C-alpha positions in Angstrom: -62.3 -64.9 -59.3 -64.6 -68.0 -58.8 -61.7 -70.0 -57.4 -60.9 -67.2 -54.9 -64.5 -66.9 -53.8 -64.6 -70.7 -53.2 -61.5 -70.4 -51.0 -62.9 -67.5 -49.0 -66.1 -69.4 -48.5 -64.1 -71.7 -46.2 -63.3 -68.8 -43.8 -65.3 -68.7 -40.5 -66.8 -65.3 -41.0 -70.3 -64.2 -41.7 -69.3 -62.1 -44.7 -67.5 -65.2 -46.2 -70.7 -67.2 -46.8 -71.2 -68.3 -50.4 -72.6 -65.7 -52.8 -72.6 -63.0 -50.1 -70.7 -59.7 -49.7 -68.5 -60.1 -52.8 -67.2 -56.6 -52.2 -65.5 -57.7 -49.0 -64.0 -60.8 -50.7 -62.6 -58.5 -53.5 -61.2 -56.1 -50.9 -59.4 -59.0 -49.0 -57.8 -60.1 -52.3 -56.8 -56.5 -53.1 -55.2 -56.2 -49.6 -53.3 -59.5 -50.1 -51.8 -58.0 -53.3 -51.4 -54.4 -52.3 -49.7 -55.2 -48.9 -46.7 -57.1 -50.4 -46.2 -54.3 -52.9 -46.0 -51.7 -50.2 -43.9 -54.0 -48.0 -41.3 -54.5 -50.8 -41.2 -50.9 -51.9 -41.1 -49.7 -48.3 -37.6 -51.1 -47.7 -36.1 -49.1 -50.5 -38.1 -46.0 -49.7 -36.7 -46.0 -46.2 -33.1 -46.7 -47.3 -33.2 -44.0 -49.9 -34.7 -41.5 -47.5 -37.7 -40.8 -49.7 -40.3 -41.0 -47.0 -42.4 -38.3 -48.6 -41.9 -39.3 -52.2 -45.2 -41.3 -52.3 -47.0 -38.3 -50.8 -45.7 -36.2 -53.7 -46.7 -38.9 -56.2 -50.2 -39.0 -54.6 -50.5 -35.3 -55.3 -49.5 -35.8 -58.9 -52.0 -38.7 -59.2 -54.7 -36.4 -57.9 -53.7 -33.9 -60.6 -53.8 -36.6 -63.2 -57.3 -37.6 -62.1 -58.4 -33.9 -62.2 -57.0 -33.6 -65.8 -58.7 -36.9 -66.9 -62.0 -35.7 -65.4 -61.7 -32.3 -67.1 -61.1 -34.1 -70.5 -64.2 -36.2 -69.9 -62.4 -39.6 -69.5 -64.7 -42.4 -68.3 -61.8 -43.7 -66.1 -59.4 -41.0 -65.2 -57.1 -43.5 -63.5 -54.9 -44.0 -66.5 -54.3 -40.4 -67.0 -53.2 -40.3 -63.4 -50.9 -43.2 -63.9 -49.3 -41.6 -66.9 -48.8 -38.3 -65.1 -47.4 -40.0 -62.0 -44.9 -41.9 -64.2 -43.8 -38.7 -65.9 -43.6 -37.0 -62.5 -41.4 -39.8 -61.2 -39.0 -39.7 -64.2 -38.8 -35.9 -64.0 -38.1 -36.1 -60.3 -35.3 -38.6 -61.0 -33.8 -36.4 -63.6 -33.9 -33.3 -61.5 -32.5 -35.1 -58.5 -29.4 -36.3 -60.5 -28.9 -32.8 -62.0 -28.8 -30.9 -58.8 -27.1 -31.0 -55.4 -30.2 -30.2 -53.4 -31.4 -32.8 -50.9 -34.1 -35.2 -51.9 -36.6 -33.8 -49.4 -36.2 -30.3 -50.9 -36.9 -31.6 -54.4 -39.8 -33.7 -53.2 -41.3 -30.6 -51.5 -41.0 -28.6 -54.8 -42.7 -31.3 -56.8 -45.4 -32.0 -54.2 -46.4 -28.4 -53.7 -46.5 -27.8 -57.5 -48.5 -31.0 -58.1 -51.2 -30.3 -55.5 -51.5 -26.7 -56.5 -51.9 -27.7 -60.2 -54.5 -30.3 -59.2 -56.6 -27.9 -57.1 -56.3 -25.3 -59.9 -57.6 -27.7 -62.5 -60.3 -29.2 -60.4 -61.7 -25.8 -59.4 -61.3 -24.3 -62.9 -64.4 -22.4 -64.0 -65.7 -22.2 -60.5 -66.3 -26.0 -60.1 -66.5 -27.5 -56.7 -63.6 -29.6 -55.2 -66.2 -31.7 -53.3 -66.3 -34.4 -56.0 -62.7 -35.3 -55.3 -63.2 -35.6 -51.5 -63.4 -39.4 -51.7 -59.8 -39.5 -52.9 -58.7 -38.1 -49.5 -60.0 -41.1 -47.5 -60.4 -43.9 -50.2 -62.7 -46.9 -50.2 -61.1 -50.3 -50.8 -64.5 -51.9 -50.8 -65.1 -50.4 -54.2 -62.2 -52.2 -55.8 -63.2 -54.1 -59.0 -61.8 -57.5 -60.1 -60.3 -55.9 -63.2 -58.1 -53.5 -61.1 -57.2 -56.5 -58.8 -55.8 -58.3 -61.9 -53.8 -55.3 -62.9 -52.3 -55.1 -59.4 -51.4 -58.8 -59.5 -49.5 -58.2 -62.7 -47.7 -55.3 -61.2 -46.8 -57.4 -58.1 -45.3 -60.0 -60.4 -43.2 -57.4 -62.2 -42.0 -55.9 -58.9 -41.1 -59.3 -57.7 -39.0 -59.9 -60.8 -37.3 -56.6 -60.3 -36.5 -57.5 -56.7 -35.1 -60.9 -57.6 -33.0 -59.6 -60.4 -31.9 -56.3 -59.1 -32.1 -56.4 -55.3 -28.4 -56.3 -54.6 -27.9 -53.5 -57.0 -30.8 -51.5 -55.6 -29.4 -52.0 -52.1 -25.9 -50.9 -53.0 -27.2 -47.9 -55.0 -29.2 -46.9 -51.9 -26.4 -47.4 -49.3 -23.4 -46.3 -51.3 -24.2 -44.8 -54.7 -20.6 -43.8 -55.5 -19.4 -47.4 -55.0 -22.3 -48.7 -57.1 -21.4 -46.3 -59.9 -17.8 -47.4 -59.8 -18.9 -51.0 -60.3 -20.7 -50.1 -63.5 -24.2 -50.2 -62.0 -26.6 -47.9 -63.9 -27.9 -46.0 -60.9 -30.1 -43.6 -63.1 -31.9 -46.5 -64.7 -32.4 -48.3 -61.4 -33.8 -45.2 -59.8 -36.1 -44.6 -62.7 -37.5 -48.1 -62.6 -37.9 -48.0 -58.8 -39.6 -44.5 -58.9 -41.9 -45.6 -61.7 -42.9 -48.7 -59.7 -43.8 -46.5 -56.8 -45.7 -44.2 -59.1 -47.9 -46.9 -60.6 -48.6 -48.6 -57.2 -49.4 -45.4 -55.4 -51.7 -44.2 -58.3 -53.6 -47.4 -58.6 -54.0 -47.7 -54.8 -55.0 -44.0 -54.2 -58.7 -44.3 -54.6 -58.8 -47.3 -52.2 -56.3 -46.3 -49.6 -56.7 -42.5 -49.6 -54.3 -39.6 -50.3 -54.1 -38.7 -46.6 -52.6 -42.0 -45.4 -51.0 -43.6 -48.5 -47.6 -42.2 -47.6 -47.6 -44.1 -44.3 -48.1 -47.4 -46.1 -44.8 -46.9 -47.9 -42.9 -45.9 -44.8 -44.1 -47.8 -41.8 -43.5 -51.4 -43.0 -39.9 -50.7 -43.8 -39.4 -48.5 -40.7 -40.8 -51.2 -38.5 -38.7 -54.0 -40.1 -35.6 -51.9 -39.8 -35.9 -51.9 -36.0 -35.3 -55.7 -35.7 -33.7 -56.8 -39.0 -30.1 -58.0 -38.9 -29.6 -58.3 -42.7 -31.4 -57.5 -45.9 -33.2 -60.8 -46.1 -34.7 -60.3 -42.7 -35.4 -56.6 -43.6 -37.5 -57.6 -46.6 -39.2 -60.5 -44.9 -40.3 -58.5 -41.8 -41.5 -55.6 -44.0 -43.6 -58.0 -46.0 -45.0 -59.8 -42.9 -45.8 -56.5 -41.2 -47.5 -55.1 -44.3 -49.6 -58.2 -44.9 -50.6 -58.8 -41.3 -51.4 -55.1 -40.8 -53.4 -55.0 -44.1 -55.6 -57.9 -43.2 -56.1 -56.7 -39.6 -56.9 -53.2 -40.8 -59.5 -54.5 -43.3 -61.2 -56.6 -40.6 -61.2 -53.7 -38.1 -62.7 -51.3 -40.7 -65.4 -53.8 -41.6 -66.5 -54.6 -38.1 -66.1 -51.1 -36.6 -67.1 -49.1 -39.6 -63.9 -47.0 -40.1 -61.8 -46.0 -43.0 -59.8 -49.0 -44.2 -56.7 -47.0 -45.1 -56.7 -45.4 -41.7 -57.2 -48.7 -39.9 -54.3 -50.3 -41.8 -52.1 -47.3 -41.0 -52.8 -47.6 -37.3 -52.1 -51.4 -37.4 -48.7 -50.5 -39.1 -48.1 -48.0 -36.3 -48.6 -50.7 -33.8 -46.2 -52.9 -35.7 -43.6 -50.2 -35.6 -44.2 -49.7 -31.9 -43.8 -53.4 -31.2 -40.6 -53.7 -33.2 -39.2 -50.6 -31.6 -39.7 -52.1 -28.2 -38.1 -55.4 -29.3 -35.2 -53.5 -30.6 -34.5 -51.7 -27.3 -34.9 -54.9 -25.3 
């Protein structure tokens, strides 16, 4: 982290002065790692028509945190990650075993997960108030350890994208053709859904349950307005996510607003601009 702090010290901001506001420097690094993750995953989320899947995963992550808290875990994040991965795999299995639309299955899982989370968190008459922070999130509380984990996940997602991008795209656009070419659609969907589960769960406490879904939808939706091919689609989604992430963090710091909400509004502006450019 010392190298990162030295680089940030070169920025012309008051909070970037040496040995000051390390929490802001940590938050900036977290945004630079989280944003590309959401930008990459967003393209496949949009193409697979799974706009509310991350919302359902957020609910399952909340349930995992409630279970971890009930069991007395010091850090309930890992119980949330485990439950979210199980949730994603179970969703993939059910989706392949039924003819129901994805949004219907997502609705079933999301409502079940949030009900179970509220049931567990209020068990024995306990107050739900201690979980209120998860609704809004606080990226300024991110620790260097969690940033390192996110960096590793970013590397793994990049490898998945480089190796399997064409197969992921074909499976999303034409699953029957992909299956006829011997592509293991079930395995790809499982890997993709698990990647979303881990990213959403680890980001939940910093971004907030109320807006985390938008971070997985708006970059891809905005990029799709102006992209002419898959390469542009991925590039514009990445740029939109990164620029909006940095802008949202700066706005939240200087105005005193929620970082997750600020990033979401910047992404909404990105979508509006690309939609205008598409029509012109």
